[in-house]
N, C-alpha and C positions, 0 to 999 in steps of 0.2 A: 665814143666820139660822135656818133650820129645824134644822140640825145642832146649833147652840147651844141652841135651844129644847128639842130632844129630850134633850140631855145635862143641861140645867138641870132639866127636869121629872123626869129620872131621879134627880137628887140630892135632890129634895124629900122623898121618903120617908125618906131617910137623915137629913136635917136634922130632920124632925118626928117620927121614929119613937120609940117607947118600948118597953120590954120588956127582955129579957135581953140584955146587951151593948150596949145602945143608947148608953150613956155613952162607949163607944169609937168608935162610928160617927157620932155627931152632929157632932163637930168636922169630920170629913171632909165631911159633907153641907153644913155651913155654908160651908166653904172652896170647895166645888164651886159651890154656888148663887151665893155672893157673887162669886167670881172670874169665873164665866161671865157673870153679869149686868153686872159692871163692864167686862169686856173687850168685851162686845157694845156697850155704850153708848159707850165710847171709840172703838171702830171706826166706829160710825155717825156720830159727830161729827167725827172727825179725817180720815176719808177724803175727804169733800167739801172740807175746808179745804186739805188737801195738794194736791188736784186744782186748786183755784182758784189757789193760790200758783204751782204749776208752769205753769198756763196764763198767768198774768200774767208770769212769767219768760220764757216762750217769746215772748209778744208784745213784751216789752221788748227781748229779744235780736234778734228779727226786725226791729223798728223801727230799731234801731241799725245792723244790717247793711244794711237798705234805704237808710238815710240815707248810709252810707259809699259804697255803690254809686253813688248819685245824685251825690255830690260828686266821685267819680272820673271819671265820664263827662263828657266835654266836649260841649257842644251843637254840632251840625253847622252850619257857616256856609254859608248858601245863597248860591250865586253867582248874581248877577243879570245 
């Protein structure tokens, strides 16, 4: 997050700048600031979602494997 924030803040003067040649640099600043902000938001929202889906998939696969093992094992008959 800090790297993205530093790069985003470095692009703000490009986006807001005025003066000689600023009409050539402003679109670059807009693209930098907008792209970095959007990518950071998407990353912050999608990473936990992907983690939750993978965790649920792992528990589902583990549950199926444990159920298969239990069905293959035969209970020991105790001799009395």
